[in-house]
C-alpha positions in Angstrom: 135.1 107.3 83.6 135.6 103.6 82.0 133.0 101.1 80.3 133.9 98.5 83.0 133.8 100.7 86.2 129.8 102.3 84.9 129.2 98.2 84.4 130.4 97.4 87.5 128.6 100.3 89.4 125.3 100.3 87.4 126.3 103.7 86.4 124.4 105.1 83.2 127.7 105.9 80.9 125.9 109.2 79.1 124.0 112.2 80.9 120.3 111.9 79.4 120.6 115.1 77.0 123.4 113.0 75.1 121.2 110.2 74.6 118.9 112.6 73.4 120.9 113.6 70.5 121.7 111.0 69.2 118.2 109.5 68.0 117.6 113.0 66.4 115.9 115.0 70.0 116.3 118.4 70.7 118.0 118.3 74.3 116.0 121.7 74.7 112.8 120.0 74.0 112.8 117.0 76.8 111.7 117.0 80.5 114.4 116.0 82.6 114.2 114.0 85.7 117.8 114.7 86.9 121.0 113.6 84.8 119.8 110.1 83.3 116.0 110.2 83.0 114.3 112.7 80.6 110.4 112.8 79.7 109.8 113.3 75.9 107.0 114.8 75.2 104.6 113.7 73.2 103.8 115.8 70.9 107.4 114.5 69.4 106.0 111.6 68.2 103.2 113.9 66.3 106.3 115.8 64.9 107.4 112.3 63.3 103.9 111.7 61.9 105.6 111.7 58.1 108.6 110.2 58.4 109.1 106.6 57.4 108.8 103.8 60.1 111.8 101.5 61.8 111.7 98.0 61.6 110.2 96.5 64.5 111.4 93.4 66.3 109.0 92.1 68.9 110.6 90.1 71.9 107.8 87.9 73.4 107.8 84.3 75.5 105.9 82.5 78.3 108.9 82.1 80.8 112.5 83.0 82.0 115.3 80.7 81.8 115.9 79.3 85.6 118.5 81.8 85.6 116.2 84.5 84.8 117.0 85.3 81.5 113.4 86.7 79.6 112.5 88.4 77.6 113.8 91.8 79.4 117.4 90.7 79.0 117.3 89.9 75.9 116.2 92.6 74.4 118.4 94.8 76.2 121.0 92.6 74.5 119.7 92.4 71.2 119.0 96.5 71.6 122.9 97.1 72.2 124.0 94.4 69.9 122.5 95.9 66.9 123.8 99.2 67.7 127.4 98.0 68.2 126.7 96.7 64.2 126.0 100.5 63.3 122.6 100.1 63.2 120.4 103.2 65.0 118.6 101.2 67.6 115.9 102.1 69.9 114.4 99.7 72.6 110.9 99.7 74.9 110.3 97.9 78.1 107.1 97.8 80.0 107.6 99.8 83.5 108.1 97.5 86.5 106.1 97.1 89.5 106.3 97.6 92.7 104.7 94.2 93.2 106.7 92.0 91.7 110.3 93.7 92.7 109.1 92.8 96.1 107.9 89.7 95.5 109.3 87.0 94.1 110.6 87.9 90.5 112.6 91.0 91.9 113.2 93.9 89.2 111.8 94.6 85.9 115.5 95.9 84.0 117.7 93.3 83.3 121.3 91.6 84.6 124.3 91.4 84.3 125.9 93.7 81.3 122.6 93.5 79.8 120.6 96.2 81.9 118.9 99.2 81.6 119.6 102.0 84.0 119.8 103.8 86.3 118.0 100.7 87.5 117.5 101.4 91.1 115.5 104.6 90.3 113.2 102.6 87.3 112.4 99.8 89.7 111.3 101.7 92.3 109.5 105.0 91.9 110.7 106.2 88.6 109.2 109.3 87.2 105.8 108.5 89.1 103.7 107.5 86.6 102.3 104.5 87.9 101.1 106.5 91.0 99.3 109.0 88.6 97.6 105.9 87.5 96.8 105.0 90.5 95.2 108.3 91.3 93.4 108.8 88.2 91.7 105.0 88.9 91.4 105.3 92.7 89.5 108.8 92.1 87.1 107.0 89.6 86.1 104.6 92.1 86.2 107.3 94.8 83.4 109.5 92.6 81.7 106.0 92.1 80.9 105.8 96.1 80.3 109.3 96.4 77.5 109.2 94.0 75.7 106.2 95.6 76.3 108.1 98.9 74.6 111.2 97.6 71.5 110.0 95.9 72.7 107.7 93.6 70.7 109.3 90.3 72.0 107.3 88.3 70.5 104.3 89.9 74.3 102.5 89.8 73.6 98.9 91.0 76.1 98.7 94.4 76.8 95.2 93.3 77.3 95.6 89.8 80.3 97.9 89.9 83.3 96.3 88.2 86.2 99.0 88.6 88.3 98.3 91.6 90.5 100.9 93.4 94.4 99.7 92.8 97.5 99.6 94.7 101.3 98.7 93.1 102.2 96.2 96.0 101.0 92.2 96.7 98.4 92.8 99.5 96.6 89.7 99.4 94.1 91.1 102.4 93.1 93.7 100.3 92.1 91.8 97.6 88.3 91.3 98.6 87.0 94.0 101.2 84.0 95.9 102.3 83.9 99.5 102.2 81.8 101.7 103.4 81.4 101.0 107.1 81.0 103.3 110.0 77.6 104.5 109.1 75.3 106.7 107.1 78.1 109.6 106.7 80.8 107.0 105.9 79.8 105.8 102.6 76.8 103.1 101.2 78.6 99.4 102.3 79.4 97.2 99.3 81.3 94.6 98.6 85.0 96.2 96.9 88.9 95.1 97.0 92.0 95.8 94.9 93.9 94.7 92.3 97.3 95.6 91.3 97.8 99.1 89.4 99.2 97.5 86.4 96.0 96.0 85.8 94.1 98.8 85.9 92.0 99.8 82.9 93.3 103.0 83.3 97.1 101.9 82.6 96.2 99.9 79.6 94.5 102.8 78.0 97.5 105.2 79.0 99.6 102.3 76.6 97.8 102.7 73.8 96.8 106.9 73.2 98.7 109.2 71.2 97.5 112.3 72.7 95.0 114.0 75.3 92.1 114.3 73.2 92.4 109.9 72.1 93.3 110.1 76.5 89.7 111.4 77.0 87.7 109.5 74.6 89.2 106.3 76.1 89.0 107.3 79.6 85.2 108.3 79.1 84.5 104.9 77.7 85.6 103.2 81.1 83.0 101.0 82.5 83.0 101.3 85.9 79.2 99.2 86.5 75.5 98.6 85.8 72.1 100.4 87.1 69.3 98.1 88.2 68.5 97.5 84.8 71.2 96.1 83.6 72.4 99.3 81.3 76.1 99.9 81.9 77.4 103.2 83.8 80.3 104.9 81.9 83.2 107.6 83.6 81.6 110.5 81.4 78.2 110.0 83.4 80.1 110.8 86.8 82.2 113.5 85.2 85.3 112.0 85.8 87.0 112.5 83.0 88.5 116.2 83.3 89.9 115.4 86.4 91.3 111.7 85.6 93.2 113.3 82.5 95.2 116.4 85.0 96.1 113.4 86.8 97.9 111.8 83.6 99.0 115.0 82.3 102.7 114.4 82.8 102.5 110.3 82.6 101.1 110.2 78.9 105.3 111.5 77.9 107.4 108.1 77.3 110.4 108.3 79.3 113.5 107.7 78.0 116.8 106.2 79.7 119.7 103.9 78.9 121.1 100.4 79.0 125.0 100.1 80.9 126.4 100.6 76.6 124.6 103.6 76.4 121.5 102.7 73.8 118.8 104.4 74.0 115.5 103.0 75.3 112.1 103.9 76.4 110.3 102.4 79.7 107.1 103.3 79.5 104.0 102.6 81.3 103.4 99.0 82.5 100.5 97.1 81.7 99.6 93.5 82.8 97.3 91.3 81.4 94.7 90.1 83.8 92.2 92.7 83.4 
């Protein structure tokens, strides 16, 4: 299929195994999600720990142009241009959130000829990483409320619980709620709320870690709230870390995709700043 046809239809120009070969990855080692998306085991990073680093170009800005040209489309266009000039090029973008996607902002895969593909898959459910973060975060919240329900041995002050549940949608009716209603069998009533999933501290941690051990270490230090005496309560005190790691076991692996011109790139994790 011609390049023009690929661009017109928004189709990936190459199978993802070919993209992987271009950046020196063994097709037998990547974890395929169909023909055009693959997860790259985080162990591949450690195999290259002693190799020289490449040149990093950071694209940053506050606001896009009135036509929607911003950090993402600039990054994609710059990567395509460098590859056409003969440089071995890869890009890295944040995973889109369904909140902005169904809001005013729209998708997060660029536009025009500066697009990451398959755009619909990436903008919607992709490979499920966003849901893994959501489940790990909400599991921790559930364990907090379960601890309150069953004696509250750690003496957690329900008024000083700081962790919130998350959902990957803009739903203002869930931002400030009361939970635990319905009587003694249904929990301890307290004030709670939902943030958007990319604002979860779990998401920020996932972006920073390079192996499962570090993931567990950072998750264990999440402050969920404070005791009646004002002491912080950590996730490790609720014995939540192992279960959270299991939920994030696949999400830690970066996702390999490509641009409409076939430039390799990673779309992985989606942190927001309001955490």
